[in-house]
C-alpha positions as CSV (number, residue, x, y, z in Angstrom):
1,X,0.0,0.0,0.0
2,X,2.7,2.4,0.7
3,X,4.0,1.7,-2.6
4,X,0.6,2.4,-4.2
5,X,0.3,5.7,-2.4
6,X,3.8,6.6,-3.3
7,X,3.1,5.7,-6.9
8,X,-0.1,7.8,-6.8
9,X,1.9,10.8,-5.4
10,X,4.6,10.4,-8.0
11,X,1.9,10.2,-10.7
12,X,0.2,13.2,-9.3
13,X,3.4,15.2,-9.1
14,X,4.3,14.1,-12.6
15,X,0.9,15.3,-13.9
16,X,1.4,18.6,-12.1
17,X,4.8,18.9,-13.6
18,X,3.5,18.0,-17.1
19,X,0.5,20.3,-16.9
20,X,2.4,23.0,-14.9
21,X,5.5,22.7,-17.1
22,X,3.4,23.0,-20.2
23,X,1.6,26.0,-18.7
24,X,5.0,27.4,-17.7
25,X,6.3,26.9,-21.2
26,X,3.3,28.5,-22.7
27,X,3.6,31.4,-20.2
28,X,7.3,31.7,-21.0
29,X,6.7,31.7,-24.8
30,X,3.8,34.2,-24.3
31,X,5.9,36.5,-22.2
32,X,8.8,36.3,-24.7
33,X,6.5,37.1,-27.6
34,X,4.7,40.0,-25.8
35,X,8.1,41.3,-24.6
36,X,9.5,41.2,-28.1
37,X,6.5,42.9,-29.5
38,X,6.6,45.6,-26.8
39,X,10.4,46.2,-27.5
40,X,9.9,46.4,-31.2
41,X,7.1,48.9,-30.8
42,X,9.1,50.9,-28.4
43,X,12.2,50.9,-30.7
44,X,10.1,51.8,-33.7
45,X,8.5,54.7,-31.8
46,X,11.9,56.0,-30.7
47,X,13.4,55.5,-34.1
48,X,10.6,57.5,-35.7
49,X,11.1,60.3,-33.0
50,X,14.8,60.3,-33.7
51,X,14.3,60.4,-37.5
52,X,11.8,63.3,-37.1
53,X,14.4,65.2,-35.0
54,X,17.1,64.6,-37.6
55,X,14.8,65.7,-40.4
56,X,14.0,68.9,-38.6
57,X,17.7,69.5,-38.0
58,X,18.4,68.8,-41.7
59,X,15.7,71.3,-42.7
60,X,17.1,73.9,-40.3
61,X,20.5,73.5,-41.8
62,X,19.2,73.7,-45.3
63,X,17.3,76.9,-44.4
64,X,20.5,78.4,-42.8
65,X,22.6,77.5,-45.9
66,X,20.0,78.9,-48.3
67,X,19.6,82.1,-46.3
68,X,23.4,82.6,-46.2
69,X,23.6,81.8,-49.9
70,X,20.8,84.2,-50.6
71,X,22.5,86.9,-48.6
72,X,25.8,86.4,-50.4
73,X,24.0,86.5,-53.8
74,X,22.3,89.7,-52.9
75,X,25.7,91.2,-51.9
76,X,27.2,90.2,-55.3
77,X,24.2,91.6,-57.1
78,X,24.6,94.9,-55.3
79,X,28.3,94.8,-56.1
80,X,27.6,94.7,-59.8
81,X,25.2,97.6,-59.4
82,X,27.5,99.7,-57.2
83,X,30.9,99.2,-58.6
84,X,30.4,100.9,-62.0
85,X,28.8,103.9,-60.3
86,X,31.6,104.1,-57.8
87,X,34.2,103.8,-60.6
88,X,32.5,106.6,-62.6
89,X,32.5,108.8,-59.5
90,X,36.1,108.0,-58.8
91,X,37.1,109.0,-62.3
92,X,35.2,112.2,-62.0
93,X,36.9,113.0,-58.7
94,X,40.3,112.3,-60.3
95,X,39.5,114.6,-63.2
96,X,38.3,117.3,-60.9
97,X,41.4,117.0,-58.8
98,X,43.7,117.2,-61.8
99,X,41.9,120.2,-63.2
100,X,42.0,122.0,-59.8
101,X,45.7,121.2,-59.2
102,X,46.8,121.8,-62.8
103,X,47.2,125.6,-62.3
104,X,49.1,125.0,-59.1
105,X,51.6,122.8,-60.8
106,X,55.0,124.3,-60.9
107,X,57.2,123.9,-63.9
108,X,60.9,124.7,-64.4
109,X,61.2,128.1,-66.0
110,X,63.1,127.0,-69.1
111,X,63.1,130.5,-70.6
112,X,65.3,131.8,-67.9
113,X,67.8,128.9,-67.9
114,X,71.2,128.9,-69.5
115,X,72.0,126.5,-72.3
116,X,74.0,124.2,-70.0
117,X,71.1,124.1,-67.5
118,X,68.6,123.3,-70.2
119,X,70.8,120.5,-71.5
120,X,71.2,119.1,-68.0
121,X,67.4,119.3,-67.5
122,X,66.6,117.7,-70.9
123,X,69.1,114.8,-70.3
124,X,67.4,113.9,-67.0
125,X,63.8,114.6,-68.0
126,X,61.1,112.1,-69.0
127,X,60.8,113.7,-72.4
128,X,61.3,111.8,-75.6
129,X,64.1,112.7,-78.1
130,X,61.8,114.5,-80.5
131,X,60.3,116.6,-77.7
132,X,63.7,117.6,-76.4
133,X,64.7,118.6,-79.9
134,X,61.6,120.8,-80.2
135,X,62.4,122.4,-76.8
136,X,65.9,123.1,-77.9
137,X,64.8,124.8,-81.1
138,X,61.8,126.9,-79.9
139,X,62.1,130.3,-78.3
140,X,59.1,129.9,-75.9
141,X,60.4,126.8,-74.1
142,X,58.2,127.2,-71.0
143,X,54.9,127.2,-73.0
144,X,55.9,124.2,-75.1
145,X,57.0,122.3,-71.9
146,X,53.7,123.1,-70.1
147,X,51.6,122.0,-73.2
148,X,53.6,118.8,-73.5
149,X,53.2,118.1,-69.8
150,X,49.5,118.8,-69.9
151,X,49.1,116.4,-72.9
152,X,50.9,113.7,-71.0
153,X,48.7,114.1,-68.0
154,X,45.6,114.0,-70.1
155,X,46.8,110.9,-71.8
156,X,47.6,109.2,-68.5
157,X,44.1,110.0,-67.1
158,X,42.5,108.5,-70.2
159,X,44.6,105.4,-69.8
160,X,43.2,105.1,-66.3
161,X,39.7,104.8,-67.6
């Protein structure tokens, strides 16, 4: 009899283990599946949030780049409008300055120089050979020198343009 009760107890414990083990296995598989689903949902939600944040940052950076590019483009457009006007005004200022300072320009008085002084001046001057020969042969040397110098200044101001 003790062996029959012991067999019954072992059989009962075996049934509990089989039924309980099956239920535990089913519970374990259910918890694994639910946990996996919950984690995937949580990661997808966080991934979507992170992607949205990155998209917003990307759009912000694009906006900043476009605004900087637009600002630089506007500056270049203004530069093309302003530079020709500024150049014309600068030329006008230069011409006005030359015309104002022209009468104040001092020239060597070639009419009062001796022949040796004139030769020394002509040898060290910027004048070309033909111009020095004209100065040697004319009586009104100062006037010819002034006219030659004025022509040279006018030519240089036209070259600047």
